[in-house]
C-alpha positions, 0 to 999 in steps of 0.5 A: 851525960853521955852523948847520944849517937846522931846522924846527919843525912843529906838529900842525896843520901850522903850521911855522917855518923856522930854524936849529939851536941845540944838538944836531942831530936830531929831537925830539917834545914838547908845545910850551909857552912860558916868559915868563922873561927870565932863568933859562934854565939853571934852566928847561932843567934843571927836571925838570917840563919832561920831555916838553915843547919849551920856547919862550923869549919873551924874544928873546935867550937865552944871553948870560950863558952857563952854569955848574955851579952853576945846574942844578936837576937832574943833567941837562936833561929837556926834549925841545927848546928854541926861541929867537928868537936864541941868543947867540954871545957870552956874558959873566958872571964865573960863566960856564963855557961857552956855552948852545949847547955845553951843549945839545949836550953833553946832546943837546938839539935846538933851533931859533933864528931863528924868530918866537917872538912868532908861535909864542907867540900861536899857542899862546895862541890854539890851546893847547899842542900837540904839535910836532917840531923836525928838523934832518934832515928838512924835509918838513912834511907828513910831519913833521906826520903823525909829530907826530900819532902822537906821544904826548899829554902827557895820560894820560902818566906822566913822573914815572918818567923823572925821579924818583930811583932810590934814596933818599938824604939831601940834604946835611948840615944842623943837625937840627931836623925829619926830613922825607921828600921824595917825588921826582916831579922835585924841583929842587935849590933846593927841597932847598936851602931846606928844608935852610936852614930846618932840615929834614933831608931824605931824598929817596925815589923817587916809587913809595915805598909809604906803609908804608915812609914811616911806618916811617921815622917822619919829622916830615913829608912833602914832595910835590915838583914834577914833570912831566906829567899828575897823574892818570897817577901813580896809584900815588903818589895811592894812597900819599898817600891812605894818608898823609893825617892820619898825618903833616903834608904840604906839597906844591908844583906836581905835589905840590899836584895829587897831594895834591888827587887823593888827597883826592878832587878833580879836575884838568884840563888848562890851555889853555897852562899857566903857565910863567914868573916873574911870575905874581901870586897872591893869598893869600886869608888876608891879602889880599897878592899874591905874585909867583911862578914857575910851571911846570905844565900842569894845575890843580885844580878848586876846586869838587871839593875836599872841604868841609873844605878851605880855598882859600888862594891864587888866580891873579890872571891867570885865577882858577885855584886856587893853594893850599889847606889841609886843617887836619883832615888837617894838609896844605897845598899851593901850585901855584907854586914857593916856592923860586924867586926871580922877583925877590922872595922873596914865598913863603918864608913857606911854609917857616915855615908847614910848621914850624908845621904840624909843631909843631901835629901834635906837640902834638896827638899829645902831648895 
């Protein structure tokens, strides 16, 4: 099938002309870029990208196809997809289909054939901005006006669109510790690793109240990743505040930000976010550098954290906060994705830290 002429228009009027990749139509969202060379299927199905149009900086995407085992969620939640070149031919022993067909099947509008280097440079210099991909309308001025009227990701609660509608237990595992994972947009692989590390995981909706969580008497709480502005998820912040000190808490990504907000800290929007698989993070406790995978557009202001907390990790690219602990409250969190494998498995030790935290909490209760 012949590709359809397609245009990408940013809110400042900048536009890029290309051809369709995936579904046809019109889609709006915040345009960001991801620097990963591989893992496009995991990126597309990561719920943390809800509300965003993702640009891949690596020039050829789709060359190893897609399969039913690499999805991070039940479906893609991102609003659009941008590539320099979508592979016409895919080759991999695990492949079950093409990326182009996968996007069509899930009605994800995309564009290819544009200068993604120029677009990435634009975002780095000007910051992430709203945009639209359209396969039907090429009137740039009209599209730019429509983009300006589209919702900003700041102040937008996107969690409700990606969280589970009902509680469930994630697979069977040898019972060691019962934990409750609050689903703000949880990824499949983090649940896999929690299970592999000896946790029996019950996943609950983002709006679950603390009273119900405490009534279940879990050994700990896990705060998952998720999309959007953490300040907009006020209901979760209030319930996390009610849980502080009552159960051990481990948070990642959005969960890290929500934990900080529950403790009275502040968050802010990054200029263009951290989206990729090679972000160096320094562990301040041992001086080691971890190569991490990240996907977030907001960050925690380290100076706003309570004095009783300890900053544990910083990003070596821009010195933003990447982790903190609150020993008195038996809580800790990191901004990155410890379940991801951006080459090494540098961050897997965090699961053992969570186990040790639960053990310490149990010892305190038994004293």
